[in-house]
C-alpha positions in Angstrom: -14.6 16.2 -12.5 -17.5 18.5 -13.1 -21.2 17.5 -13.0 -23.4 19.7 -15.2 -26.9 19.8 -16.7 -27.1 19.0 -20.4 -29.7 18.6 -23.1 -27.3 16.5 -25.2 -28.3 13.1 -23.9 -25.4 10.6 -24.0 -27.7 7.7 -25.2 -24.8 5.2 -25.5 -24.1 5.6 -21.8 -27.7 5.7 -20.8 -28.2 2.4 -22.7 -25.7 0.8 -20.4 -28.1 1.2 -17.5 -31.3 0.7 -19.4 -31.3 -1.3 -22.6 -34.7 0.1 -23.7 -34.2 3.2 -25.9 -38.0 3.6 -26.0 -38.1 3.9 -22.2 -35.1 6.2 -22.1 -36.6 8.6 -24.6 -39.8 8.7 -22.5 -38.1 9.7 -19.2 -35.4 12.0 -20.6 -38.3 14.2 -21.7 -39.7 14.3 -18.2 -36.5 15.0 -16.3 -33.2 16.8 -16.2 -30.0 15.1 -17.5 -26.7 15.6 -15.6 -23.3 14.5 -16.9 -20.0 14.0 -15.2 -17.2 15.4 -17.3 -13.5 14.6 -16.9 -12.2 15.7 -20.3 -15.1 13.6 -21.7 -18.4 12.4 -20.5 -17.7 9.6 -17.9 -21.1 9.4 -16.1 -24.7 10.4 -16.4 -28.0 10.5 -14.4 -31.5 11.6 -15.1 -33.5 13.2 -12.3 -37.3 13.4 -12.7 -39.5 15.3 -10.3 -42.8 13.6 -9.8 -44.4 15.9 -7.2 -43.2 18.9 -5.2 -41.7 16.6 -2.6 -40.8 13.4 -4.6 -38.1 12.9 -7.2 -36.6 9.8 -8.9 -33.2 9.0 -10.3 -34.4 7.3 -13.5 -31.1 6.3 -14.9 -27.5 6.4 -13.7 -24.5 5.1 -15.5 -20.7 5.3 -15.4 -18.5 4.4 -18.3 -17.2 0.9 -17.8 -13.5 1.8 -17.8 -14.2 4.5 -15.1 -16.1 2.2 -12.7 -14.7 1.5 -9.2 -13.4 5.1 -8.7 -16.4 6.3 -6.7 -18.1 8.2 -9.6 -21.4 6.5 -9.1 -21.4 7.6 -5.5 -20.6 11.2 -6.5 -23.4 11.2 -9.1 -25.9 9.9 -6.4 -24.7 12.5 -3.9 -25.1 15.2 -6.6 -28.6 14.1 -7.4 -29.5 14.1 -3.7 -28.1 17.6 -3.2 -30.0 18.9 -6.3 -33.2 17.3 -5.0 -32.7 18.9 -1.6 -32.2 22.3 -3.2 -35.5 21.8 -5.1 -37.3 21.2 -1.8 -37.8 17.5 -2.4 -38.1 15.3 0.7 -38.0 11.8 -0.9 -35.8 10.5 -3.8 -36.5 7.1 -5.2 -34.5 4.8 -7.5 -35.2 1.5 -9.1 -32.9 -1.3 -10.3 -33.2 -4.9 -11.4 -33.2 -7.8 -9.0 -30.0 -9.0 -10.8 -28.1 -5.7 -10.3 -26.2 -6.8 -7.2 -23.5 -4.1 -7.4 -26.1 -1.3 -7.9 -28.2 -2.5 -5.0 -25.1 -2.5 -2.7 -24.1 1.0 -3.9 -27.6 2.5 -3.4 -27.8 1.1 0.1 -24.3 2.3 1.0 -25.6 5.8 -0.1 -28.5 5.6 2.4 -31.3 4.3 0.2 -33.7 1.7 1.8 -35.7 -0.9 -0.1 -39.3 0.2 -0.2 -40.9 -2.2 -2.7 -40.7 -4.7 -5.5 -42.4 -4.4 -8.9 -42.7 -8.0 -10.0 -42.3 -8.7 -13.7 -41.2 -5.1 -14.6 -38.5 -6.3 -17.0 -40.5 -9.2 -18.5 -41.7 -7.0 -21.4 -38.2 -5.9 -22.5 -37.5 -7.2 -26.1 -34.4 -9.1 -25.0 -33.9 -10.9 -21.6 -31.5 -9.1 -19.3 -29.0 -11.4 -17.5 -26.4 -10.1 -15.0 -24.1 -12.3 -13.0 -26.0 -15.3 -14.3 -29.3 -14.0 -12.9 -32.3 -13.2 -15.1 -33.5 -9.7 -14.4 -37.3 -9.8 -14.1 -38.3 -7.6 -11.1 -37.5 -4.0 -10.2 -36.3 -3.4 -6.7 -37.5 0.1 -5.5 -35.4 2.1 -3.0 -36.0 5.4 -1.4 -33.9 8.1 0.4 -35.4 10.6 2.8 -33.8 14.0 2.2 -33.1 15.9 5.4 
């Protein structure tokens, strides 16, 4: 598998992690898009630099049939390495309160919970429900790059 930067945004895959095309279009313009390719695009993430020392993974997704193979972890490690090469000292990521698997993955990769944005997902056009839990709040996590 190869991870490379692209300007051909795989919107179908990005929508799996964020159902708001409007929000996706906003942050893809601010960041860099990286895709994991294994004969076809199997994963994606968007890395946005906020300041000289702070970046954020705005979206990260792996094709459903490719999940469980460690690709999400590889994408996160790639993002952290690229952030380090840019001189960034802190990388943040946010996910929904109902995204149990994602919360576990991010913490296994060394991210720590640093905040909660209550009601972040309340203005989405359609309610988001995962594992029977309504997604309303964003859990913010950060990683200190060394």
